[in-house]
N, C-alpha and C positions, 0 to 999 in steps of 0.2 A: 376486296382483302378479305381473307379466310379466317371466319371466327373460330376461337377454341371451343371444343365439344364441353356442353355444360358439367358433365361428370370430370372432367380435366380440371376444370375452375373449381369446381368443388372440392377435389382433392388436394390441390394447390392451397385453396383456404383453409382448409382443416389441419395442414401441414404448418402452418404458422399460428395456430392456435395451440397453446397447453393445455387440455384440460385437470380443472384441478378441483379437489372434492372440499368443500366449505361445511364444517360441522361447525356447533356453538362454538367451540373454543377460538377456532380460525376467525369465525366473524367475530367475536369478542374482542379479538386481537386486532380485526382490522378497523373497527371502529376507533378504538384507539388509537390506532397510526393515523389514521384521518385526523383527530384532534390533535396529534404533534404537528401534522402537516397544517392545521388552520393555524393555529397558535404561532408556527414560524413565519406564515404568510401574513399574519397580523403585526409581527413584530419587524415587518421588511427585511427577513431572511429568504429571501426569494429563491435561490439555488438550493439551499435546504428545503423550501416547502415545494420545489417542482419536483424533486427527486421523489419526496413522499407522496404528493399529490398524483403525480401522474401514475403510480402506481396503484392508488385507490380510486381513481376516476377508472381506470381502464378494468376494476372489478364492480363497476356499479356505482360505486358511492356519488349521490347526488351533489352535496356540497363540494365533494373535491373537483367534479366535473364543471361545477359553476368557477370554481376559483381558478382551476387549470385555462378555462374560457378566459378571464380576465388578463392572466398571465401572456398568453399567447398574444389576446389583442393590444395588450399595454407593451409588451416585451420586456416582462418583469422574468428574469431569472431563465429567460429563454429567447431565440431571436422573436422578433414580433412575427406574427402571420394572422391577420384579420380572418382569412378563410378556416385556418386549422380552429382558430377562436370561436367562430362561429360555428363551426361542427359542433364542437365541446357544447356550447351553448345549446344548442338544438336538441342534445342528449340530456341536457342538464333539465331542461324545462320539460320533461317527459314528469317531472316531479309534481307538476299542478302547481307551483310556485309563482303566484299571481305577478309579483313584483317580476323575477325573473322572465317572464313571459312577455310583459308589456315590454321592458328592455330590449328582449330579443327582436320581436316585432317592429319597433321604432328603428333598430338597428337593419333589420332586414328589409324594413320598406323604404329606408335611404338609400340601399344600392340599385345599379342598372338591372334591367331584365335580365343580360346575360351573366351580373354578377350573384343574382339570385338564383340560378339557374346551377352553377357551381357552388353556393350554398347547398341549395336542395339536395345534389349529389354527394356533398361531403355528410350531411347531416342524415342522412338515408345510409350511408357508409358507417357512421360510428354508431347509430342505432342499433344495426345490425350486428354489431361487435360488442357495444358497451352499454346498449340500451337494459330497460328493465325487463323486458320478457326473456331477453338472453343471459341475462346475468341474476334471474330470480330476485329483483327487487321489486317490492310494492310501495305505494305513496299514497297516506290517508289523512286526514284531517281529522285529528280526536283531541279530547279534551284532556289537559296534563291533570297529573294527579294531585297535585298540591293546588290548581288553582282551577275557576270554570272557564279559562283561557282556552281557545282554541289552537292549536300548534299543526303544522303539516309534518308527517314524520315519514320517513322513509326507511324501510327495514329489508336487508338482505337473508332470504330463507335459507335454511340448510341444503345441500345437493351439491351437484357436480356441473361447475360453470367453465368454459373457454376462457382462457387469460390469452390475451393480445398485447404484442408490444404496441405503441403508442409512435407516431410519427411527429415527429419536431421539425420537419421540416418540409416545403413541396419542391 
């Protein structure tokens, strides 16, 4: 079987992404939209939550990616897909959230070798589209202003980033 030239593959991939300019106002609105999606999820309004969180997750928002992973794995507001869910989980753990990472590793290790290969491929694909480096997201532990408590915070930097549609089934 003859493989497509790399230039053709790169061209086709770039056609599927829409570059968007993110300025501070758009980033602030993105955080606000994610908060609405998180509240919808917490209220059990899964279809509404999915509409919002699938959009914010595709733009690199880590909590959105984590919740989207759960939604796919449980079939909440979307057709159940453990593979897609673990793909999103793999992107979300880029944040460095220790609890998420532990859960992901436990799930991953419970899979067969063949399933792990499929998960690795899916995570690699999603990180290439929705990961920290591609979406301008950095995560770090910081002290909160109001207390001495340390929290993990992820921030999206202003810039021009690709926007990809998400897959909802395999």
